[in-house]
C-alpha angles and dihedrals in degrees: 000000000000119000125211106242100180092119115106096014121117122231093263096057091039091057092057092043092051093049093049092045093047092050091049093049092045087061090049093243129145122219088252092053091052092047090050092049090050094046093238134114122272090245092052091053091046090054089054094046092046090049092240089128132016102229127221126285088251092057093049090048089052092046090052091053094043098045096033091227122119111254091231087063092046094048097041111122125218113265089014094131124062119238115266091248093050092057094053 
């Protein structure tokens, strides 16, 4: 059973967590199925999805291939881009 771990995470980490979780669920995959596909433990994958750890480049490459979503999109944090007016 998957537990909601949004408590204690700031908006930035939560944005990444939500994107990764949404992409996984859109493919109909459980956390265990993703962990198995990546060759890592369930807990290791959960730490990545909950933004407790970053994960290696190899894992993010594999996630991109598995979920068919570019890793830049998956890893993008909330409020990571300045407003259009701020950058002018």
